[in-house]
C-alpha positions as YAML, in Angstrom:
chain: A
units: angstrom
residues:
- id: 1
  name: MET
  ca: [0.33, 11.08, 20.36]
- id: 2
  name: LEU
  ca: [-1.13, 10.15, 23.71]
- id: 3
  name: ASN
  ca: [-2.56, 6.86, 24.96]
- id: 4
  name: PRO
  ca: [-3.33, 5.28, 28.37]
- id: 5
  name: PHE
  ca: [-1.45, 2.14, 29.05]
- id: 6
  name: THR
  ca: [-3.52, 1.12, 32.10]
- id: 7
  name: VAL
  ca: [-7.13, 1.51, 33.16]
- id: 8
  name: ALA
  ca: [-6.52, 0.27, 36.75]
- id: 9
  name: SER
  ca: [-9.46, 1.59, 38.79]
- id: 10
  name: THR
  ca: [-8.84, 4.20, 41.56]
- id: 11
  name: GLY
  ca: [-12.18, 4.50, 43.29]
- id: 12
  name: VAL
  ca: [-14.78, 5.56, 40.82]
- id: 13
  name: GLY
  ca: [-12.16, 6.79, 38.35]
- id: 14
  name: PHE
  ca: [-9.13, 5.46, 36.51]
- id: 15
  name: SER
  ca: [-5.41, 5.82, 36.69]
- id: 16
  name: GLN
  ca: [-4.02, 8.93, 34.99]
- id: 17
  name: ASN
  ca: [-0.83, 7.01, 34.01]
- id: 18
  name: GLY
  ca: [-0.15, 6.76, 30.28]
- id: 19
  name: LYS
  ca: [2.39, 7.05, 27.58]
- id: 20
  name: ILE
  ca: [3.42, 10.06, 25.45]
- id: 21
  name: THR
  ca: [4.74, 9.33, 21.93]
- id: 22
  name: ARG
  ca: [6.66, 12.21, 20.33]
- id: 23
  name: ASN
  ca: [7.67, 12.67, 16.74]
- id: 24
  name: ASP
  ca: [9.12, 16.13, 16.98]
- id: 25
  name: GLY
  ca: [12.37, 15.20, 15.19]
- id: 26
  name: THR
  ca: [10.73, 13.29, 12.39]
- id: 27
  name: ASN
  ca: [10.96, 15.12, 9.12]
- id: 28
  name: TRP
  ca: [11.67, 14.65, 5.35]
- id: 29
  name: GLN
  ca: [12.94, 16.43, 2.32]
- id: 30
  name: ASN
  ca: [12.39, 15.58, -1.33]
- id: 31
  name: ALA
  ca: [13.77, 17.26, -4.50]
- id: 32
  name: ASP
  ca: [13.18, 16.54, -8.18]
- id: 33
  name: ALA
  ca: [14.24, 18.26, -11.34]
- id: 34
  name: LYS
  ca: [13.22, 17.25, -14.84]
- id: 35
  name: GLY
  ca: [14.12, 18.37, -18.39]
- id: 36
  name: ILE
  ca: [13.04, 17.51, -21.92]
- id: 37
  name: TRP
  ca: [15.28, 17.78, -25.08]
- id: 38
  name: ARG
  ca: [13.81, 17.46, -28.63]
- id: 39
  name: PRO
  ca: [16.70, 17.35, -30.83]
- id: 40
  name: PHE
  ca: [14.67, 17.44, -34.05]
- id: 41
  name: GLY
  ca: [12.07, 19.91, -32.85]
- id: 42
  name: VAL
  ca: [8.63, 19.61, -31.33]
- id: 43
  name: ASP
  ca: [7.32, 17.26, -34.08]
- id: 44
  name: GLY
  ca: [10.63, 15.29, -34.38]
- id: 45
  name: PRO
  ca: [10.96, 11.60, -33.88]
- id: 46
  name: HIS
  ca: [12.81, 11.84, -30.54]
- id: 47
  name: GLN
  ca: [11.78, 13.28, -27.16]
- id: 48
  name: ILE
  ca: [14.48, 12.72, -24.55]
- id: 49
  name: SER
  ca: [13.54, 13.28, -20.92]
- id: 50
  name: PHE
  ca: [16.01, 13.29, -18.01]
- id: 51
  name: GLY
  ca: [15.98, 14.12, -14.43]
- id: 52
  name: ILE
  ca: [17.54, 14.05, -10.92]
- id: 53
  name: HIS
  ca: [15.95, 13.00, -7.64]
- id: 54
  name: GLY
  ca: [16.95, 13.17, -3.96]
- id: 55
  name: ASP
  ca: [15.27, 12.38, -0.71]
- id: 56
  name: ARG
  ca: [16.03, 12.23, 2.99]
- id: 57
  name: TYR
  ca: [13.72, 10.75, 5.65]
- id: 58
  name: ARG
  ca: [14.59, 11.24, 9.34]
- id: 59
  name: PHE
  ca: [12.76, 9.25, 12.01]
- id: 60
  name: GLU
  ca: [12.68, 10.12, 15.81]
- id: 61
  name: ASN
  ca: [10.17, 8.35, 17.87]
- id: 62
  name: PRO
  ca: [10.70, 8.53, 21.71]
- id: 63
  name: VAL
  ca: [7.97, 7.16, 23.97]
- id: 64
  name: PHE
  ca: [7.84, 8.43, 27.66]
- id: 65
  name: ALA
  ca: [6.04, 7.31, 30.66]
- id: 66
  name: SER
  ca: [3.54, 9.96, 31.97]
- id: 67
  name: SER
  ca: [1.65, 10.43, 35.15]
- id: 68
  name: ILE
  ca: [-0.91, 12.50, 33.23]
- id: 69
  name: TRP
  ca: [-1.82, 10.59, 30.12]
- id: 70
  name: ASN
  ca: [-3.44, 13.53, 28.33]
- id: 71
  name: ALA
  ca: [-0.67, 16.02, 28.97]
- id: 72
  name: THR
  ca: [-0.02, 18.28, 25.93]
- id: 73
  name: SER
  ca: [3.50, 19.54, 26.94]
- id: 74
  name: SER
  ca: [6.79, 18.04, 27.91]
- id: 75
  name: ALA
  ca: [5.81, 18.65, 31.52]
- id: 76
  name: GLY
  ca: [3.84, 15.39, 31.36]
- id: 77
  name: THR
  ca: [6.79, 13.17, 30.20]
- id: 78
  name: GLY
  ca: [8.69, 10.95, 32.47]
- id: 79
  name: GLN
  ca: [10.91, 7.87, 32.20]
- id: 80
  name: LEU
  ca: [11.84, 6.81, 28.60]
- id: 81
  name: TYR
  ca: [10.02, 3.60, 27.62]
- id: 82
  name: SER
  ca: [11.26, 3.17, 24.06]
- id: 83
  name: GLU
  ca: [13.18, 5.01, 21.31]
- id: 84
  name: GLY
  ca: [13.37, 4.65, 17.56]
- id: 85
  name: LEU
  ca: [15.94, 6.68, 15.55]
- id: 86
  name: GLY
  ca: [17.20, 6.43, 12.05]
- id: 87
  name: GLU
  ca: [17.53, 8.00, 8.60]
- id: 88
  name: THR
  ca: [17.40, 6.95, 4.96]
- id: 89
  name: ARG
  ca: [18.82, 8.74, 1.98]
- id: 90
  name: ALA
  ca: [18.29, 8.21, -1.73]
- id: 91
  name: GLY
  ca: [19.59, 9.84, -4.91]
- id: 92
  name: ALA
  ca: [18.87, 9.01, -8.60]
- id: 93
  name: LEU
  ca: [19.57, 10.08, -12.07]
- id: 94
  name: TRP
  ca: [17.28, 8.94, -14.95]
- id: 95
  name: VAL
  ca: [16.89, 9.32, -18.69]
- id: 96
  name: GLN
  ca: [14.43, 8.01, -21.38]
- id: 97
  name: ASP
  ca: [13.82, 8.55, -25.02]
- id: 98
  name: ALA
  ca: [10.41, 8.39, -26.68]
- id: 99
  name: TRP
  ca: [11.27, 7.48, -30.27]
- id: 100
  name: LYS
  ca: [8.51, 7.55, -32.93]
- id: 101
  name: ILE
  ca: [10.02, 5.08, -35.32]
- id: 102
  name: LEU
  ca: [7.04, 5.32, -37.60]
- id: 103
  name: PRO
  ca: [3.83, 7.30, -37.37]
- id: 104
  name: ASN
  ca: [2.09, 4.26, -35.83]
- id: 105
  name: LEU
  ca: [5.12, 2.71, -34.00]
- id: 106
  name: LYS
  ca: [6.62, 4.19, -30.90]
- id: 107
  name: LEU
  ca: [9.44, 2.87, -28.72]
- id: 108
  name: THR
  ca: [10.10, 4.30, -25.29]
- id: 109
  name: PHE
  ca: [13.20, 3.15, -23.43]
- id: 110
  name: GLY
  ca: [15.33, 4.41, -20.67]
- id: 111
  name: GLY
  ca: [16.93, 3.64, -17.28]
- id: 112
  name: ARG
  ca: [17.37, 4.87, -13.70]
- id: 113
  name: LEU
  ca: [20.49, 4.77, -11.67]
- id: 114
  name: GLU
  ca: [19.94, 5.16, -7.96]
- id: 115
  name: THR
  ca: [21.75, 4.81, -4.77]
- id: 116
  name: TRP
  ca: [20.21, 4.27, -1.26]
- id: 117
  name: ARG
  ca: [21.49, 4.00, 2.25]
- id: 118
  name: SER
  ca: [20.33, 3.92, 5.85]
- id: 119
  name: LEU
  ca: [22.26, 5.35, 8.72]
- id: 120
  name: ASP
  ca: [22.08, 6.36, 12.42]
- id: 121
  name: GLY
  ca: [19.76, 3.53, 13.28]
- id: 122
  name: PHE
  ca: [19.15, 3.11, 17.03]
- id: 123
  name: ASN
  ca: [16.62, 1.33, 19.11]
- id: 124
  name: LEU
  ca: [15.83, 1.32, 22.84]
- id: 125
  name: ASN
  ca: [13.35, -1.13, 24.17]
- id: 126
  name: THR
  ca: [12.11, -1.74, 27.80]
- id: 127
  name: THR
  ca: [10.07, -4.31, 29.63]
- id: 128
  name: ALA
  ca: [7.69, -3.14, 32.26]
- id: 129
  name: ASN
  ca: [5.65, -5.00, 34.90]
- id: 130
  name: ALA
  ca: [1.95, -4.74, 35.51]
- id: 131
  name: ALA
  ca: [2.37, -1.55, 37.50]
- id: 132
  name: GLY
  ca: [4.21, 0.14, 34.72]
- id: 133
  name: VAL
  ca: [7.67, 0.02, 36.40]
- id: 134
  name: ILE
  ca: [10.55, -0.72, 33.91]
- id: 135
  name: THR
  ca: [12.34, -3.92, 34.76]
- id: 136
  name: SER
  ca: [14.82, -4.19, 31.94]
- id: 137
  name: THR
  ca: [16.33, -2.08, 29.13]
- id: 138
  name: ALA
  ca: [17.97, -3.09, 25.86]
- id: 139
  name: THR
  ca: [19.72, -0.71, 23.40]
- id: 140
  name: VAL
  ca: [20.93, -1.49, 19.95]
- id: 141
  name: ASN
  ca: [22.94, 0.58, 17.43]
- id: 142
  name: GLN
  ca: [21.52, -0.79, 14.14]
- id: 143
  name: PRO
  ca: [23.83, -1.54, 11.16]
- id: 144
  name: SER
  ca: [23.98, 0.80, 8.25]
- id: 145
  name: LEU
  ca: [22.78, -0.47, 4.85]
- id: 146
  name: ASN
  ca: [23.43, 0.71, 1.32]
- id: 147
  name: SER
  ca: [22.51, -0.31, -2.17]
- id: 148
  name: THR
  ca: [23.25, 1.00, -5.73]
- id: 149
  name: ASN
  ca: [21.04, -0.22, -8.62]
- id: 150
  name: PHE
  ca: [20.19, 0.37, -12.29]
- id: 151
  name: SER
  ca: [16.64, -0.02, -13.47]
- id: 152
  name: PRO
  ca: [15.97, -0.31, -17.27]
- id: 153
  name: LYS
  ca: [12.52, 0.00, -18.88]
- id: 154
  name: ALA
  ca: [11.08, -0.26, -22.34]
- id: 155
  name: SER
  ca: [7.73, 0.06, -23.96]
- id: 156
  name: LEU
  ca: [6.70, -0.64, -27.60]
- id: 157
  name: SER
  ca: [3.35, 0.76, -28.88]
- id: 158
  name: TYR
  ca: [1.82, -0.02, -32.18]
- id: 159
  name: ASP
  ca: [-1.37, 1.29, -33.64]
- id: 160
  name: LEU
  ca: [-2.96, -1.09, -36.07]
- id: 161
  name: ASP
  ca: [-5.36, 1.66, -37.13]
- id: 162
  name: LYS
  ca: [-7.15, 4.54, -35.54]
- id: 163
  name: ASP
  ca: [-9.20, 2.13, -33.31]
- id: 164
  name: TRP
  ca: [-6.84, -0.60, -32.24]
- id: 165
  name: ASN
  ca: [-3.53, -0.31, -30.26]
- id: 166
  name: ILE
  ca: [-1.11, -3.01, -28.90]
- id: 167
  name: THR
  ca: [1.45, -2.04, -26.28]
- id: 168
  name: ALA
  ca: [4.14, -4.31, -24.63]
- id: 169
  name: ASN
  ca: [5.88, -3.02, -21.50]
- id: 170
  name: PHE
  ca: [8.90, -4.34, -19.59]
- id: 171
  name: GLY
  ca: [10.62, -2.80, -16.50]
- id: 172
  name: GLU
  ca: [12.83, -3.46, -13.60]
- id: 173
  name: ALA
  ca: [12.56, -1.42, -10.43]
- id: 174
  name: TYR
  ca: [13.69, -1.41, -6.81]
- id: 175
  name: ARG
  ca: [11.66, -0.63, -3.71]
- id: 176
  name: TYR
  ca: [13.72, 0.46, -0.73]
- id: 177
  name: PRO
  ca: [12.74, -0.07, 2.90]
- id: 178
  name: THR
  ca: [11.12, 2.99, 4.53]
- id: 179
  name: VAL
  ca: [12.60, 4.35, 7.68]
- id: 180
  name: THR
  ca: [9.66, 3.25, 9.76]
- id: 181
  name: GLU
  ca: [10.00, -0.30, 8.45]
- id: 182
  name: LEU
  ca: [13.58, -0.27, 9.57]
- id: 183
  name: TYR
  ca: [13.32, 1.45, 12.95]
- id: 184
  name: GLN
  ca: [9.76, 1.96, 14.20]
- id: 185
  name: ASN
  ca: [8.74, -0.37, 17.05]
- id: 186
  name: ILE
  ca: [5.20, 0.63, 18.10]
- id: 187
  name: SER
  ca: [2.02, -0.65, 19.78]
- id: 188
  name: VAL
  ca: [-1.32, 0.58, 18.38]
- id: 189
  name: ASN
  ca: [-4.76, -0.73, 19.62]
- id: 190
  name: GLY
  ca: [-3.09, -3.78, 21.13]
- id: 191
  name: VAL
  ca: [-1.10, -4.77, 18.11]
- id: 192
  name: ALA
  ca: [2.78, -4.53, 18.58]
- id: 193
  name: THR
  ca: [4.71, -3.81, 15.32]
- id: 194
  name: PHE
  ca: [8.41, -4.64, 15.29]
- id: 195
  name: ALA
  ca: [10.70, -3.08, 12.68]
- id: 196
  name: ASN
  ca: [13.50, -4.90, 10.85]
- id: 197
  name: PRO
  ca: [16.73, -2.97, 10.59]
- id: 198
  name: LYS
  ca: [18.25, -5.52, 8.22]
- id: 199
  name: LEU
  ca: [15.70, -5.36, 5.36]
- id: 200
  name: ALA
  ca: [17.01, -5.72, 1.77]
- id: 201
  name: PRO
  ca: [15.52, -3.75, -1.09]
- id: 202
  name: GLU
  ca: [12.82, -5.37, -3.29]
- id: 203
  name: GLN
  ca: [13.77, -6.11, -6.86]
- id: 204
  name: ASP
  ca: [10.88, -6.20, -9.24]
- id: 205
  name: PHE
  ca: [10.62, -7.54, -12.83]
- id: 206
  name: THR
  ca: [7.40, -6.64, -14.54]
- id: 207
  name: GLY
  ca: [6.11, -7.38, -18.00]
- id: 208
  name: GLU
  ca: [2.62, -6.67, -19.48]
- id: 209
  name: LEU
  ca: [0.85, -6.77, -22.88]
- id: 210
  name: ASN
  ca: [-2.07, -4.40, -23.46]
- id: 211
  name: ILE
  ca: [-4.59, -4.68, -26.31]
- id: 212
  name: GLU
  ca: [-7.04, -1.78, -26.62]
- id: 213
  name: ARG
  ca: [-10.01, -1.00, -28.76]
- id: 214
  name: LYS
  ca: [-11.34, 2.48, -28.83]
- id: 215
  name: TRP
  ca: [-14.54, 4.13, -29.92]
- id: 216
  name: SER
  ca: [-15.68, 7.69, -29.94]
- id: 217
  name: ASP
  ca: [-17.49, 7.25, -26.69]
- id: 218
  name: GLY
  ca: [-15.81, 4.28, -25.08]
- id: 219
  name: ARG
  ca: [-12.91, 1.75, -24.91]
- id: 220
  name: VAL
  ca: [-12.19, -1.85, -23.88]
- id: 221
  name: ARG
  ca: [-8.79, -3.11, -22.80]
- id: 222
  name: LEU
  ca: [-7.29, -6.56, -22.20]
- id: 223
  name: THR
  ca: [-4.11, -6.74, -20.17]
- id: 224
  name: LEU
  ca: [-1.84, -9.76, -19.59]
- id: 225
  name: PHE
  ca: [0.69, -9.30, -16.85]
- id: 226
  name: LYS
  ca: [3.47, -11.05, -14.98]
- id: 227
  name: GLU
  ca: [5.62, -9.85, -12.23]
- id: 228
  name: ARG
  ca: [8.41, -11.42, -10.17]
- id: 229
  name: THR
  ca: [9.76, -9.83, -6.91]
- id: 230
  name: ASN
  ca: [12.99, -10.82, -5.31]
- id: 231
  name: ASN
  ca: [13.29, -9.99, -1.54]
- id: 232
  name: ALA
  ca: [9.66, -8.95, -1.26]
- id: 233
  name: ILE
  ca: [9.04, -6.87, 1.77]
- id: 234
  name: ILE
  ca: [5.93, -8.34, 3.55]
- id: 235
  name: SER
  ca: [4.49, -7.60, 6.97]
- id: 236
  name: GLN
  ca: [2.85, -10.40, 8.95]
- id: 237
  name: THR
  ca: [0.35, -10.01, 11.86]
- id: 238
  name: ASN
  ca: [0.40, -13.12, 14.10]
- id: 239
  name: LEU
  ca: [-2.70, -13.47, 16.27]
- id: 240
  name: ALA
  ca: [-2.10, -17.01, 17.70]
- id: 241
  name: THR
  ca: [1.57, -17.27, 18.71]
- id: 242
  name: ASN
  ca: [4.33, -15.04, 19.80]
- id: 243
  name: PRO
  ca: [7.23, -14.92, 17.28]
- id: 244
  name: VAL
  ca: [9.10, -12.23, 19.23]
- id: 245
  name: THR
  ca: [10.38, -13.22, 22.62]
- id: 246
  name: GLY
  ca: [8.73, -11.02, 25.22]
- id: 247
  name: ALA
  ca: [6.38, -9.35, 22.81]
- id: 248
  name: GLN
  ca: [2.67, -9.07, 23.23]
- id: 249
  name: VAL
  ca: [0.18, -10.86, 20.99]
- id: 250
  name: PRO
  ca: [-0.99, -9.96, 18.34]
- id: 251
  name: THR
  ca: [2.40, -9.03, 16.88]
- id: 252
  name: THR
  ca: [3.35, -7.65, 13.40]
- id: 253
  name: THR
  ca: [6.75, -8.37, 11.95]
- id: 254
  name: ILE
  ca: [8.34, -7.35, 8.66]
- id: 255
  name: GLY
  ca: [10.70, -9.36, 6.62]
- id: 256
  name: ASN
  ca: [11.94, -10.28, 3.14]
- id: 257
  name: VAL
  ca: [10.50, -13.20, 1.18]
- id: 258
  name: ALA
  ca: [13.12, -14.53, -1.25]
- id: 259
  name: ALA
  ca: [10.90, -14.73, -4.34]
- id: 260
  name: ILE
  ca: [7.20, -14.22, -5.18]
- id: 261
  name: ARG
  ca: [5.40, -14.29, -8.53]
- id: 262
  name: MET
  ca: [2.21, -12.71, -9.65]
- id: 263
  name: GLN
  ca: [0.56, -13.30, -13.14]
- id: 264
  name: GLY
  ca: [-2.85, -12.72, -14.47]
- id: 265
  name: VAL
  ca: [-5.24, -11.06, -16.80]
- id: 266
  name: GLU
  ca: [-7.53, -7.95, -16.61]
- id: 267
  name: LEU
  ca: [-10.46, -6.85, -18.75]
- id: 268
  name: SER
  ca: [-11.76, -3.32, -18.36]
- id: 269
  name: GLY
  ca: [-13.95, -1.03, -20.36]
- id: 270
  name: GLU
  ca: [-16.42, 1.79, -20.42]
- id: 271
  name: LYS
  ca: [-19.08, 2.84, -22.88]
- id: 272
  name: ASN
  ca: [-21.29, 5.97, -23.05]
- id: 273
  name: ASN
  ca: [-24.82, 6.27, -24.42]
- id: 274
  name: VAL
  ca: [-25.63, 2.54, -24.03]
- id: 275
  name: GLY
  ca: [-29.11, 2.10, -25.32]
- id: 276
  name: ILE
  ca: [-30.29, 5.52, -24.32]
- id: 277
  name: GLU
  ca: [-28.59, 8.95, -24.36]
- id: 278
  name: GLY
  ca: [-26.65, 9.61, -21.14]
- id: 279
  name: LEU
  ca: [-26.23, 6.13, -19.87]
- id: 280
  name: GLN
  ca: [-22.68, 5.08, -19.19]
- id: 281
  name: VAL
  ca: [-21.59, 1.48, -18.34]
- id: 282
  name: PHE
  ca: [-18.22, 0.78, -16.89]
- id: 283
  name: GLY
  ca: [-16.40, -2.09, -15.19]
- id: 284
  name: SER
  ca: [-13.41, -4.33, -14.92]
- id: 285
  name: VAL
  ca: [-12.49, -7.93, -13.81]
- id: 286
  name: THR
  ca: [-9.11, -9.07, -12.73]
- id: 287
  name: TYR
  ca: [-7.62, -12.49, -12.06]
- id: 288
  name: VAL
  ca: [-4.29, -12.76, -10.24]
- id: 289
  name: ASP
  ca: [-2.45, -16.11, -9.73]
- id: 290
  name: SER
  ca: [0.02, -15.23, -6.99]
- id: 291
  name: ARG
  ca: [2.50, -17.62, -5.67]
- id: 292
  name: ILE
  ca: [5.45, -17.66, -3.19]
- id: 293
  name: LEU
  ca: [8.39, -19.23, -5.02]
- id: 294
  name: SER
  ca: [11.07, -19.25, -2.37]
- id: 295
  name: ASP
  ca: [11.50, -18.38, 1.39]
- id: 296
  name: PRO
  ca: [14.40, -20.42, 2.90]
- id: 297
  name: THR
  ca: [14.08, -18.36, 6.16]
- id: 298
  name: TRP
  ca: [10.59, -19.60, 6.95]
- id: 299
  name: ALA
  ca: [10.46, -21.47, 10.21]
- id: 300
  name: GLY
  ca: [6.79, -21.54, 11.01]
- id: 301
  name: THR
  ca: [4.40, -24.33, 12.06]
- id: 302
  name: ASP
  ca: [0.86, -25.21, 11.24]
- id: 303
  name: PRO
  ca: [-1.37, -23.72, 14.00]
- id: 304
  name: LEU
  ca: [-3.62, -26.84, 13.90]
- id: 305
  name: THR
  ca: [-1.02, -29.63, 13.87]
- id: 306
  name: GLY
  ca: [1.91, -27.88, 15.42]
- id: 307
  name: LEU
  ca: [4.15, -29.39, 12.81]
- id: 308
  name: PRO
  ca: [6.55, -27.42, 10.55]
- id: 309
  name: ASP
  ca: [4.97, -26.26, 7.35]
- id: 310
  name: THR
  ca: [6.05, -24.61, 4.12]
- id: 311
  name: VAL
  ca: [5.03, -21.45, 2.29]
- id: 312
  name: VAL
  ca: [6.39, -22.43, -1.14]
- id: 313
  name: GLY
  ca: [3.52, -22.66, -3.58]
- id: 314
  name: LYS
  ca: [1.18, -20.65, -1.25]
- id: 315
  name: ARG
  ca: [-0.59, -17.50, -2.30]
- id: 316
  name: VAL
  ca: [0.96, -14.08, -1.60]
- id: 317
  name: PRO
  ca: [-0.52, -12.41, 1.33]
- id: 318
  name: ASN
  ca: [-3.10, -9.56, 0.86]
- id: 319
  name: VAL
  ca: [-3.63, -10.39, -2.85]
- id: 320
  name: PRO
  ca: [-7.11, -11.58, -3.76]
- id: 321
  name: ASP
  ca: [-7.49, -13.98, -6.69]
- id: 322
  name: TRP
  ca: [-10.51, -12.26, -8.13]
- id: 323
  name: ARG
  ca: [-11.46, -8.60, -8.18]
- id: 324
  name: ALA
  ca: [-14.24, -6.95, -10.15]
- id: 325
  name: LYS
  ca: [-16.26, -3.79, -10.32]
- id: 326
  name: PHE
  ca: [-19.18, -2.95, -12.46]
- id: 327
  name: GLY
  ca: [-21.50, 0.10, -12.61]
- id: 328
  name: VAL
  ca: [-23.85, 2.28, -14.43]
- id: 329
  name: THR
  ca: [-24.20, 6.11, -14.40]
- id: 330
  name: TYR
  ca: [-27.22, 7.93, -15.88]
- id: 331
  name: ARG
  ca: [-26.99, 11.63, -16.71]
- id: 332
  name: PRO
  ca: [-30.39, 12.79, -17.95]
- id: 333
  name: ASN
  ca: [-29.03, 16.34, -18.12]
- id: 334
  name: GLU
  ca: [-26.09, 18.48, -16.92]
- id: 335
  name: SER
  ca: [-27.56, 18.83, -13.39]
- id: 336
  name: TRP
  ca: [-28.13, 15.24, -12.41]
- id: 337
  name: ALA
  ca: [-26.15, 12.01, -12.26]
- id: 338
  name: TYR
  ca: [-27.30, 8.68, -10.78]
- id: 339
  name: THR
  ca: [-24.66, 5.95, -10.16]
- id: 340
  name: VAL
  ca: [-25.03, 2.40, -8.94]
- id: 341
  name: ALA
  ca: [-21.83, 0.35, -8.68]
- id: 342
  name: ALA
  ca: [-20.89, -3.10, -7.37]
- id: 343
  name: ARG
  ca: [-17.52, -4.28, -6.01]
- id: 344
  name: TYR
  ca: [-16.34, -7.85, -5.46]
- id: 345
  name: SER
  ca: [-13.09, -9.11, -3.90]
- id: 346
  name: GLY
  ca: [-12.12, -12.71, -3.54]
- id: 347
  name: LYS
  ca: [-10.56, -14.45, -0.56]
- id: 348
  name: GLN
  ca: [-7.18, -13.21, 0.50]
- id: 349
  name: TYR
  ca: [-4.72, -14.41, 3.08]
- id: 350
  name: SER
  ca: [-2.72, -12.40, 5.56]
- id: 351
  name: THR
  ca: [-0.17, -15.18, 6.47]
- id: 352
  name: LEU
  ca: [2.55, -16.54, 4.37]
- id: 353
  name: ASP
  ca: [1.51, -20.16, 4.89]
- id: 354
  name: ASN
  ca: [-2.10, -19.31, 4.16]
- id: 355
  name: THR
  ca: [-3.38, -20.80, 7.46]
- id: 356
  name: ASP
  ca: [-5.84, -18.00, 8.33]
- id: 357
  name: ILE
  ca: [-8.79, -19.77, 6.85]
- id: 358
  name: VAL
  ca: [-11.47, -18.73, 9.43]
- id: 359
  name: SER
  ca: [-13.70, -15.95, 8.09]
- id: 360
  name: HIS
  ca: [-15.67, -13.26, 9.99]
- id: 361
  name: VAL
  ca: [-13.37, -12.98, 12.81]
- id: 362
  name: PHE
  ca: [-10.81, -10.23, 13.86]
- id: 363
  name: GLY
  ca: [-7.69, -10.60, 11.73]
- id: 364
  name: ALA
  ca: [-9.50, -12.29, 8.78]
- id: 365
  name: PHE
  ca: [-9.64, -10.95, 5.17]
- id: 366
  name: ASP
  ca: [-12.98, -12.12, 3.80]
- id: 367
  name: ASN
  ca: [-14.28, -12.10, 0.31]
- id: 368
  name: PHE
  ca: [-17.09, -9.50, -0.15]
- id: 369
  name: PHE
  ca: [-19.65, -8.22, -2.66]
- id: 370
  name: VAL
  ca: [-20.67, -4.57, -1.96]
- id: 371
  name: VAL
  ca: [-23.17, -2.37, -3.88]
- id: 372
  name: ASP
  ca: [-22.92, 1.43, -3.60]
- id: 373
  name: MET
  ca: [-25.13, 4.18, -4.89]
- id: 374
  name: LYS
  ca: [-24.84, 7.98, -5.28]
- id: 375
  name: VAL
  ca: [-26.85, 10.89, -6.60]
- id: 376
  name: HIS
  ca: [-24.99, 13.92, -7.74]
- id: 377
  name: TYR
  ca: [-26.73, 17.28, -8.23]
- id: 378
  name: ASN
  ca: [-25.18, 20.48, -9.62]
- id: 379
  name: ALA
  ca: [-27.45, 23.09, -8.11]
- id: 380
  name: THR
  ca: [-25.59, 25.98, -9.66]
- id: 381
  name: ARG
  ca: [-22.26, 26.72, -11.31]
- id: 382
  name: ASN
  ca: [-20.71, 26.81, -7.84]
- id: 383
  name: PHE
  ca: [-22.84, 24.61, -5.67]
- id: 384
  name: SER
  ca: [-23.09, 20.78, -5.96]
- id: 385
  name: PHE
  ca: [-24.49, 18.21, -3.64]
- id: 386
  name: ASP
  ca: [-23.99, 14.45, -3.20]
- id: 387
  name: PHE
  ca: [-26.22, 11.79, -1.56]
- id: 388
  name: GLY
  ca: [-25.05, 8.22, -1.32]
- id: 389
  name: ILE
  ca: [-25.47, 4.93, 0.38]
- id: 390
  name: ASP
  ca: [-22.32, 2.84, 0.78]
- id: 391
  name: ASN
  ca: [-22.78, -0.92, 1.22]
- id: 392
  name: LEU
  ca: [-26.39, -0.71, 0.27]
- id: 393
  name: PHE
  ca: [-27.29, -4.29, 1.23]
- id: 394
  name: ASN
  ca: [-25.36, -4.12, 4.55]
- id: 395
  name: GLU
  ca: [-22.76, -6.79, 3.72]
- id: 396
  name: GLN
  ca: [-20.94, -7.99, 6.83]
- id: 397
  name: TYR
  ca: [-17.19, -8.70, 6.26]
- id: 398
  name: PHE
  ca: [-13.86, -8.29, 7.81]
- id: 399
  name: LEU
  ca: [-10.65, -6.88, 6.39]
- id: 400
  name: PHE
  ca: [-8.60, -7.49, 9.59]
- id: 401
  name: HIS
  ca: [-11.29, -5.67, 11.51]
- id: 402
  name: PRO
  ca: [-15.08, -5.30, 10.71]
- id: 403
  name: PHE
  ca: [-15.76, -3.02, 7.82]
- id: 404
  name: PRO
  ca: [-18.70, -0.65, 8.00]
- id: 405
  name: GLY
  ca: [-22.17, -1.87, 7.12]
- id: 406
  name: ARG
  ca: [-24.74, 0.39, 5.38]
- id: 407
  name: THR
  ca: [-23.56, 3.97, 5.50]
- id: 408
  name: TYR
  ca: [-25.35, 7.08, 4.45]
- id: 409
  name: VAL
  ca: [-23.23, 9.94, 2.99]
- id: 410
  name: LEU
  ca: [-24.31, 13.50, 2.38]
- id: 411
  name: ALA
  ca: [-21.89, 16.08, 1.04]
- id: 412
  name: ALA
  ca: [-21.98, 19.65, -0.33]
- id: 413
  name: LYS
  ca: [-19.28, 21.42, -2.28]
- id: 414
  name: TYR
  ca: [-18.80, 25.04, -3.24]
- id: 415
  name: ARG
  ca: [-16.31, 26.09, -5.96]
- id: 416
  name: TYR
  ca: [-15.13, 29.64, -6.51]
...
C-alpha cells in the first residue's frame, strides 16, 4: 500500500517522497471439522452435533520511507518508519444435542470449550520532523496473552399449533481481540489508529424470546432481547483532543469497557399478495436501550466545560436507539419486479460520554431517513437487468463522513 506523506512543492510539481506499507508476511489459516450422530436414527429424538475448530492469524506490517512514493518494488523502500508484528491462535471443541422431547417441543443445548492466546507481539514507532527525518525511535516487545473459556447455550422451541411458535434462547460467548486490534498502529486518511496489546476478551450473555405467527404466504415475529457484555472492546475516534502523547489528531484508540447492557424489542414481518396478486409488503422496527454500566478506567473530560465527566448511564457508541425498514415489491409476472423501500436510523454516538452532539459535520453519526427504489427485469433465463436509485430524495447525512446523495445504479447479470 502506497501513500505520499508530504506534498511540499518542488517547482511546478510535488515531492516524490512517500511511505510504503507492506503486508507480505500477513497470513492466516482456519480449520473446522463437524460431525453428526443420530443414536436413534434419522427420525429419532436426538441429533448430536460436535466439532473442532482451529485458527492462526499472523500480522506483519512494516512501513518504510520511500523517495519514490509510487514504487512497486522493494527498490523504493528506505528507512523503517514503523513496524507491527504479532500472532493470535485459537482452538475449540464444541458439542450440542437437539432433543425433540415431544413432537411440538424441542430443546437444543450444548457448549463450546476454547482456548486463545496472543504471542510474538512487537511494535516499533518513530517520530519524524516536517522534512520526514526520523528524530526518535521506540521499540516494545508486547506481552503474551491467553484465555481459556467455556460457553454454554440453550434453546427451547414450542409449537402451540401449526401457525404459532414460541422460542426462548440463552447463550454465553467470548469474542477475542483480533491481531490488528492488538498490534496494528496505522494512519489512514489523516486518522491515526493505535492498537492495544493488553485487550481482554469480551464476555457476552445473551437472552431472547421470540413469538412468531406464520401464514402460507407470510409471517410476523416479535422478539424481546437483552444482552450484557463484560470487557466490551470498543474503538474511539477523538477529533478534538489528543489522548495519545505525540500522536496526530484525529486519533482512534481501542479499549475495554467494563460492562455494557443492551435490551429492546423488534417487530418484523412480511406478507405476499396483499390486496392484489404479486404485491409483497415487508418491514421491521427495532428499539434498543443501550447503556454503559461500568467503566472505571474512564478519565475523560467534557469538551465544553473541560471538567471530568462520566460514561456510566450513557448510551453505547455506534448503537442507534431506533431502526426501521419498510418496503413493497410488486411482481406482475415472472419477468418484472418493482421495489420501493425506506430505511430509518435514529441518532447514535461515537464517543463513550456521548458528547458528540453536533450533526452534519465530519465525525458525526446522524439520524437519517432514506428511500431507495429498484426495477428488476429477467430478460431471458440467463440475462437479468437492474436499474435503481439509492437515496431517492437526496438525503444529506453523515456517518463519520458524508454518505452518498442520490445515486443511480445500473447492473446486468448473466448466469450460465
